[in-house]
N, C-alpha and C positions, 0 to 999 in steps of 0.2 A: 329396301325393295328397289331394284333397278328396273328401268323400262327403256324400250327402244321405240322410235317412231315407226309406224307401219302405214304405208301409203296405199295399200290395196283397197278396192271398192267393196261395197256391200254385196252380199250374196243375193240371189233371187228371193222374192218374198213368199216363196212356196213353203208349205208346212212340211216339217220333217220330224222324225222322232230320234232323240238323242238321250244318252244317259246324263243325269243331272248330279252335280256335286255342289254342296253348300259351302260357303266361305264364312269365316269369322272375322269381322272388322276389316275386311278387305273387299274392295269393289273393283272388279275387272272392267276396263274400258277397251273399246275397239282400238286397233292400231297401237297396242302396247304389249311388251313382252315382260312377263313377271315370273320369277322363280318362287315356288311355294313348297313348303314341307308338309307332307300329308301323312297323317297317322291314324285317322279313323277308318275302321274296317269298311264302312259303306263307301267312303270316298275312294279307298284303294280299289274296291271292286268296280266302282264306276269308271275309274281310269283304265283298268284292265279291259273292261267292256268296250270302252271307246277305242282303244288300240286294236282290239281284235275284230270288232264288228262294225265300227262306224268311221273308219278311215282317220282315226286319231282325233275325231271331233267330239267335244264335250260341252255341255251347257253349264256355265258357272254362275251361280246366283248367291247373293249375300243373305245371311241370317239376320232377321230383325232383332233377335235376342241371342247374343253371342255365347251366353253361358250354357245354353242347352246343348247336351251331347248328341241327342237324337231328335232333331227338329221335326215337327209335324208340318204338313203342307201350309197351314195357316201361319207358321213361324217364318216363312220365307217371303222375300219380296217377289213381285210378279215379273219384274224386268231384270234381265241379266245379259250376259254376253256369251255368244257362241265362240269357243276358243279351240285352238288346235294344240295338241301336245307335240312340242318340238323335241323334248328330250326327257328321259326318265332314268333315275339312278336310285337303286335300292341301297339303303344304309344298314349297318350291322344291327342297329337297335330295332329293326322292323319297319321303320318309317321309310318313305320314299321322297326324293327331291325331284320335282317336276317343273319343267320350264314350259309355261303356257304363252300362246300368242293370241291376243284378242282379234276376232274377225268382224263380228257385227252384232248389233243389238237384237234381242229377241225377247218375247214374253211367252209365258205359259199360263194355262188356266187349270187350277187344281180340280175344278168341277168337271171339266171335260176329260181330264187325264187321270182321274182318280183310279180308274181300273188298271192303269199302266204301272202303278206303284207295286213293288214287291217288298219282301222282308229285308233285302240287303240294300238295294239302291233303286231309285225311281228312274223309269224311262218316261220322258215327257214329250208331248207333242208341242212343237214350237212354232211361233208365227213371227216372221222377221219384221222388224220395225224400221221403216224408211224415214229419212229426214224430210221435212216439209220444204217446199221451195222458199227461197229468200230473195229479198230485194238486193240487186247487185250493188247499187250505190251505197246503201246502208251497210251492206256487208263489207265493202271496201273500206269505208271510214272506220268501222269497228275493228277490222283486221289490222289496220295501221296503228290504231291506239293500242291494241293488244301487243303488237310487235314491239312498240316503243316501251310498254311496261315490262315486257319480257326481257328486253335488253337491260333495263334498269335492275330487274330482279337477278339477272345473271351476274351483274357487277357486285351486288351486295351478298349474294349467296354463292359461296365458293364451292358448295357441294354440286352445283349444276355446271356440268362441263361446257366450255365454250362451243364444242362441236355440236352438242345437243341443242344449244340456243340457236346456232346457225342453221341446223337442220329444220327446227320448228319454224324459223323465220321464213323459210321458202314456201310454207303452206299458205295458200290464199283462200281456201274454202273454210267457211265459218265453223261447220260441224266438225270437220277433221282437225282444225286448229284447237278447238275446245277440248276434244278428246285427247289430243297429244299433250296438252299442258297439264291436264288434271292429275295424272300420276305423279307429277313433281311437286304438288302442293300438299302441305301438312294440314289436312282438313279431316274432320270427323267423318267416319264412314257414312253416317246418315245424310250429311250434306252431299257427299259424293254420289249417293244413291239418287238423291233428288235430281242432280245434274244428269246422271245417266238416263233417267226416265224422261228428260226433256226431248221432245221430237222437233221443236222449233230450233234450228241451229243458231239463229240470232239471239234468242233468249238464253240459250245455253252458253254462247260465247260471252254475253253480257254478264252472266253469273260468274263465269270463270274470270272475267276481267275484274269484277269486284273482289273476288277472292285473291286474285293476283296482287291488286293494290294493297289489300290488307296484309298479305305476306311480306310485301316490300316494306311496309311500315314496321311490322314486327321485327323483321331482320335488321332494320336500321336501328331500332331501339336496342336490340341485343348487341349490336356493334358498339353503340354508345356506352352501354353498360360495361362491356368488356374493356373498352378503352379507359373508362374511369377506374375500373378495378385494377387494370394493369399497372397504373402509376403507383398504386398503394400496396401492391402485392410483393412479398419477398420471395427470393428464389427457393424452390422446392418446399414451399409451405402450402400444401394442398388444402388443408383444413382452413387455413387463413383465407385462401383464395375463394373457397366456397362460401365462407361467411360474408366476405366482402361482396360476392355476387348477390347473395341474398339481400344484403343491405342496399345495394344499388337498385335491385328490382323493387324492393319495398319503397325506396325513395321515388322511383319512377311512377309507382302506383299511388303515391301519396299516403302510405300507411306507416311510415317510420316516425317515431317520436323525436322530438327536437332534443338533441343532446345538450344544447345550451340551457334548456330549462332545468335540467338536473343540476348542473353546475351553479345556476342561479339560486336554487334552493339551498345548496350547501353554503353558499356565501351568506345567505340570510341567517342560517343557523350559526355561522361563525360570528356574525355581528352580535348575536344574542348571547354569546359566551363571554364570561368574565375572565378573559385571558390577558396575559401581559402582552405588550406590543410586539416583542421579539417572536413569541410563539405564534401570535396571530398572523404576522407577516409570513412566517414559514408555511403555515397552513394555506394562506392565500396563494402562495406560489404553487403549492401542490394542486390546488383546485384549478389554477391556470393551466397546469399540465393536462388535467383531465379534459379541458375544452379542446385540446389539440390532439387527443388520442382517439382511436377507434374503440368503441365499447367492447368489441370482440377480441381485442388484443390482450395478451397476458400482462403487459405493463399496466394497462388500465385497471385490471383487477387488483394488482399490488397497491397501486396508488389509492384506489378507492377504499380498500380495506384499511389503509393507514389513516386516511381522512376520517373514516367511520369510527375508528378507535378514539381518535382525538375528540370527535364530536360527542361521544358517549361518556366521556369522563366529566366528573363534576368540578370543573375548574373554578376554584375560589368561591364555591357555593357552600356556605357554612350554616349549619342548623343553629338557630338561636333558641336557647332553652332558658327557662326560668329555674334557677337552682334553688332548691329547698333542702337545707341541710337536715331538718327534722324528718322530712319525707324520705330522703335518701337513707338516713340511718334506719328508718323503719323497714325499708325494702331490704337492706342488707341483713338486718336481723331476722326478717321473715325467711330469707332464702338459706341462711347459714347460721349454725350455732358455733360460738367461739370465734376463732380467727380474728382476734381483736386487732392485731397489728395491721393486716391488710385493710380492714375496715377503717381504722384510724387514719391511715395514709390517704385513703380515697377521700374521706371527709375533709382532711386538711387541704387537699388539692381543690376540692369544690369550694371551700371557704375562701381560698386565695383567688380563685377564678371569679367569684362573686364580687370581689373588691377591685380586681384588675380587669380591664376590658379584654386585653390580649395576653395570653400566657401560653408558652410552649407546652405541648403535651408531654407528660412524663413518660419514662420508659421503665416499667416495673418488671421485675423477674421473680416469679413465684417459684421457689425451689422446695421440693419435698417429695416424699415417696408417692407411689401411685395411689389414687383413690382418696386423697385428702381434700379434694375440691378445688384444685387450682383453676381448671377450665371453667367450672360452674360459677366460681366467684367472679371470674372475668365477665361472664354473661350477666351476672347480677349487677356488676359495676356499670355496665352499659345501660341496664334498665334503670338504675338509680340516677344516672346522669341524663336519661332520656336521649340517648344517642343510638345510632345504628350499631349493630354488633356483627363483626366478620371474624370467622375463625379460619386460620390457615395452619395446616399440619406440615411441619418441616421434617418429620421423621423419615429417614432414608433419602433425603435430598442430597445429591452429590454433584449436581451441575450448577455452576455459577449462574448460568442463563435462567435457571428457575427463579432466581431472585431479581436479576437485572435485565432479563429478556434477551432475545437474539437480535443481531443486527439485521436490517432489512435486506442485506445482500444474500442471506440464506434463504433457501426454498422453504416455504412454510413457516417463516419467522413469526413470532408472537411476543407480546410483552411478558414480563415476569409476573410472579404471583402477587406482588404488591399492587401493580396496576390492574391486574385481573380483578382483585378484590374491590378496588375503587370503582371499577366499571359497574359492579353490582349495587353500589351505593348511590343515593341521591345527593349526598353531601360529602364534603371533603374533610370532615372532622368526626369520623366514626371511632369506635373502639375496636382495634384489631388485635386479636389474640394469636400470637405465633406459638403454636403448640409444639412441644418436644424439640426445643431449640438445641438440646444437647445430643440429639440423635442424628444430626447432620454429619456427613462424612466427606472425605476429600479424595479425589482421584485425578486422572489426566484432564478432566473437563473443568477443573478449577476448584476453588475453595469457596463454597457458598457462605461459610461463616464469616469470611473476610468481606464478602459482598454485603453482608448485613450491617457492617460497620457504618456505611453511609446512611443506611435506612434508620439505624437506631442512635446515631450520633446527633444530639440536639443542635450542634453547631454546623452540621452538614445537610441534614435532611430537609432543610428549607429549600434546597436546590437539587433535589434528587433527580438523577438523569438515568432514565431507562434506555437501554441500548436500542430498543425498537423505536420508541418515540423520538429519541435524540433531542428532547426538550427538557427544560428544567421544570420539575413539578414540586410543589410545596407540600411536604409531609409533616411539617412542624406542628400542625394543629391536630394531628391524629394522636389518640391516646393508645400507645403501644403497650401491650402486656405479653410477656413471654413466660413460658412454663418450662421447667426442667426437673428431672429427677436427681441429677448429680451435677455439681459445678465442675468437677474435675475434667470432664470432657469438653468444657466450653473454653475456648482460648481466652487468655488474659485480657487482650485488648477489647474483646467483645464484652467480657464481664465489666470492664471499666466503664462502658457506656450505659450500663443498666444499674438500677437501684435494686439490690438483692433483698428480698423479703422471704424469710424461711418459714415454711409450714411444716414443722417437724412431725406432725401426726397428732392424733387425738388421744386424750386420756380415756381410761375405761369409763369414767363417769360421763365424759363428753360423748363417747360413742353411745352410751345408753340413752342420753338425752336426744341425740340425733336420731336414733332409731325410734324413739317415742314420738318426737315432734314432726319428723320428716319422712323417714323410711316406712313406718307402719301405715300412715294415711295413704302414701303413694301406692304401696303394694296392695292394700285393701281395695283401692279404687281400680287398679289394673286387673285384679282377679275377680271383679264383679261382686265383691262382698260389701257388706255394710259395717259400719262401726260397731253395731251391736252384735255382729256375728262372732267376733274374736276379741279376746282380751289377753294381754300378756302382762304378768306381774313384773314389778321392778326387779325382784330377785331373779326371776327367770331371764329377763333381758340381760342382766349383768352376767348371769351364767353363760348365756350365749356368747357374749363378748369375750369372756375369759376362756372358755373351754371348746368353743366351736370355731373361733377365728383367731388368727395370729397375723395381724396386719396393722399398718399405720393408718390406713384409710378405713372406709366403711363399705367397700364393694362386696367382700365376702359376707359381711354382716347383712347386707341387703339380700344376698342370695339365700341366706338361712331364713330370713324373714319371709321371703317369697316361698320357700319350702313349707313353712308353717301355714301360709295362706293357701297353698295348693292342697295340703292335707285337710284344711278346714273346708275348702270347696268340695273335696271328695266326700266328706261326711255329710255335708248339706245335700248334695245331689243324691247320695245313696239313701238318705233318710227322707228325701222329698219334703224337707221342712226348711224353708228359707228363713224362718225365724229362729233357727237353732243357734245356741250360743256356745262357743268353745272357749274355755278358760285354760290358758297355759300357765303352769306354775313350775317351780324348780323341781318338784317331785315327778311330774309327768313329762318333763322336757325330753328325757331320753327316749320315751316311747314315740315321740314325734320326729326328732332329729337323729335318733340313733345314739350310739356310744360317743363319748367325748373324743374329739379329734386332737386336741392339744392339752398339754398340762404345763403349768408354770411352777417355778421353783418356790419352795417354802423353807423357812428357817428350820434348822435342826431342833429336835425335841430336847436334846441335852447338849451340854458343852463337851467338845471332843478335842483331843490333842492333835495338832497338825491339820486341822480343818477350819478354814476361814470362809466367811460368806462375803463375796464381792457383788458389785452391781455393774451391769454392762448395758450399753445402749446399742440397739440394733435398728434396722430400718422398720421393723414392725413394732417398735416400742422398747421399754426397759425390761430386763430380765435379771434374775438372781443367778450369780455365778459362784459355784462351789469350787474351792481350791484345796486339794489334798496333798500333803507332804508326808513321806515316810522315810526313815533312815535305816540303813542296813550296813553291816560290816563290809568294807570294800577298800578301794584305793583312791578315794576322792573323786569318783566319777559322778557327774550330774546328769540325770536322765529327765527329760521334759517331754511329756506326752499329752495327748488331747487335741491334736491337730492345731497347735498354736502357731500363730504367725511370727514373723521375725521380730516385731515390736514386743510381743509378749515374752518371747524367749530372751530378748535383751533385758526386759524388766526383771525376769527371774535372775539373770546373772548380776544385775545391779543390786537386787535385794540380798543375794548371797554376799556380795562384796561389802555391803553395808554392815551385815552381821559380823563378818570377819573383822572389819575395822573397829568394831566395838566389842570384841570378844572379851577383853579384860573387864569391862563393866558388867557383862553378862555372866562372868565367872567361868568362861571357856578358855582353854589353852589356845595359844596362837596357831598351833598346827592341828586343831581338833578335826579339821575336815579331811585330813590326809588318809585316815584309816576308816572312813565311812563313805558309803554311796548315798546320794540324795536323789530321790525320785519325786518329781513334781508332776501332778496329774490334774487335769480339769475335766470332769465328766462330760458326757455327751460328746464322745471322741469323734463321731462322724460329722459334727458341725464345725466348720472352720471358725476360729476365734482369733482376733487380733485387736490391738489397741493398747495405749499406754496406761489407761485408767485402772488396770488391775495390779499396778505396781505395789501399792501398800498392802493389798490382799495377799499377794505372793510372799511378801516379806513377813507379814504377820503369821501366815501358816508355817513358814520356815522357822521363825523364832519360837513358835509354840512347840514345834517338833524338837528343836535343839534343847529347849529349856524344860521340856516335859511338863508344860503347863497348858491346860485347855483354853480355848478361845470361847468367849461368850456366845452362846447359841442364838441369842436374841439381838445380836449386833451385826449390822452390815456396813460396808465401807466402800469408798471409791476415791481414787486419787493416783496421780503419777508420782513415782519416787525417783530421787537422784542418789548419787553415790554418797552424798553427805547426809542423806536421810530427809531432805526437804520434800514436802508434799506440794506438788504443782497442781494447778487447776485443770478441770476436765470439762467436757461438754455433755449435753443431754441430761442435766441434773433433774429436770422435771420428770422425765420418763423413768429415771433411776429411782427417784423417791417413790413414784407410783409403784414400781416393782417391789420395793421394800415394804410399802404399805400393804400390798396384795399378799406378800409372803409372810406377813404377821411379824415383821421385825419391829422392835421397840426403839432401838437406838441406831442412828446412822452417823458415821463419821464422814465428813466432807472436807475438801480443801478450804482453808480460810478465805482464799481469794474467790471462792464460789458463793460466799455468803450473800453477796449482792443479788445472785440469781434466785434467791428464795422468794423474791417478790412475784415471780412468774408462776410459783407453785400455788395451787388452790389451797385455801384455808382448811378445807375438809381433809386434806392430806397432812398438813402441818400439825394440826391439833392432836393427831394420834401418834406422831413421831417425835422423839427427842433428837434434835439435830445438834451435833457437836462439831464445830469447825476446828480443824487441826492444822498446824503449820509444819510439823516434823514427825518422824517415825517414833521418837521417844514418847510423844503425846499419844500417838496411835496405839503403841504397845501398852502404855499405862492404862488406857481405856479398854483395850480389847482382851488382854490376858486376864484370866479370872483369878481372884484372891490375891492379887499383888498390887501394892501401891507403887507409885513412881519411885519413892525413896528405897523401897525394898528391891525394886528391879534394878536400879542403876547405881546403888551405893554398896552393893555386896552384902547387905544385911539379910538376904533371903536364906531360908533353910532348905532350898531345893537342891537336888542333885541333877544337874543337866544330863539328859540322856546321851549327849555327845560324849561326855566323859565316861559313861558306862560302856559305850561301844568301843572305846579305845582299849579297854582291858583285854587281857589274853582270853579269859574265859567270859564269854558274853552271856548275860542273864537278861531275859526280857524284862523290862520295867513293869511294875505293877501300878495300877491306877486306882 
């Protein structure tokens, strides 16, 4: 709002009738020129009436309640200003811009003028208000004081033009001086209305003088605030400037918190931390930076977050626990069935720790198929040791910064997963399980498996350095446990840092016990059942394990048990009998779970020529492997089918070479293979198969076909073959013997070097099998081929006619068995 000094005198005090226009939060004073935008219909009509009928004169009065769109007479003040319309401009949006000139004070009486109001705008009868006479001496003294204050106000308020100050300084009349100064003061409209209604010019000028001194003080404070902010403000940082202004205003008003108290609290926390001297000094320097920074600056937030991270870590705070080996053994046995090796290793560690005050935490790596309990046993270990447990999943991690953190120079930098996990702990010696350590990958962002070397190396993790913290943190007291499904994808250096413990999978008998002791109670509770509601016989449970699941772990088994519980719950709800008892047996199992999903191999019912039974190890356990060999007239071609891998194909070639090298002992001509084709096939052709342990099985099947002698149907075998006929050791013996036991085999041939592994096979399996260790193929054939002794087989005293000799004849006759 702009205003100009008006020096004209008051009009005569006679009554006259003028249109009235109400103003919102604006008070019009005499001797001022004010532009206003008018948009209300009543106001526009009043202005038009004043221009056409009243010589451009209009009465301007302020609303007591600005929010009212159509004020009533009682909503308007009684005193206003008669003004003259100097200029009017219509705008495209329908509003008009009007320039008003204040002439003199006047008041209206709504009781006397009630009849002059119409529906559009009021016409009111006005009575001019004259100023009271004033003492000349008092007036002169007050005027001089006001002039002096006005001059000071003009110096500090750059919005007041010097010409305006000069013009006002020439006014010597108290009333006129007060009216001329008021439009330039930022005062609430209610206070301006009070001054407008003052008829005593001295009191009016005194009130204006008081307001003028207040404005001078406010403007001076604003100037000091701006000068203080200006020294701290950076170029073109508007947000920073506004925040600093707010800070300066709060400080001037005494409402700002002391930033030094916050830094003092951080130093007190630092003194309570059990940190090394180097780290403590580094943090103290960061806190010193905080004292010198503005809380609203970006750098302050970065430094504060860094200090908070350090303060929330459990520096050298170790949980002291009383180790009880018997109690720990009880907890491990309660949570898991079997898994003797991991349990024994944990109890050994606890025994050593009870004798030695300080011992570095071991790094164990549990390797095995999914579902065998790698993660759950890690949780049980933490419970047995009475430590905190933290699980971190590394599956899919391909950024090195996930392990070692980002440097603080990056936007949004954070520590790595290891420090993140310690932040959630109260102590620095938890059990941390690094799940799926074999699922990490490498790309342009680094190699996270290499970053783990420092974490898992007992010689390095005592001074682990996270990129974000940039401080040495001791991880040596942490008990690290890693899990993996396959070691092949874990780099060699990382494997070297860990103690590998294999969890090959559960035997069928172990699965049945796990289901009975752990899975059944768990699922019964989760399905809202009671122990009396459902009973599963041992034979039914074993049938579930054998024919409804094919896995090394017990996850699918748990899903099948959950299915039985759901069926039971359905029957109980339908019958509305919560005491109903469902008994699951081998006979009614198919009605509950449906048809069998899987089948396992069984021994042949009778001995056949060219068919041998092998034993294979898969990730879901042991399986019986049938090998079939047939001979046909041909040109020495060898056909191998059954989707065999390269290793098994090479084993077949090695078996054939062994037989050819001993053809004279078998009664075969040296070139017996040139006029026959050999077809080797392993059933279940859609399933990929590979591995060296089928070598002696392939050789036995070929020898049976060549010699026309059947292989014992109740015998199974496993072992790798060399060209000289040696039988080499294999892996997975426990699972293979279980498959032979399940397939009703009576005799199993194993490599002699695997005889030591029989200690890990349960006695329930061994007592039903005849285990024969063999060192070479001569021993294998002497046990496997039916009705032939070793002397008859290898000394040429047999009465057999090898089928290979029959196929060489011109006229081929199929052999009779």
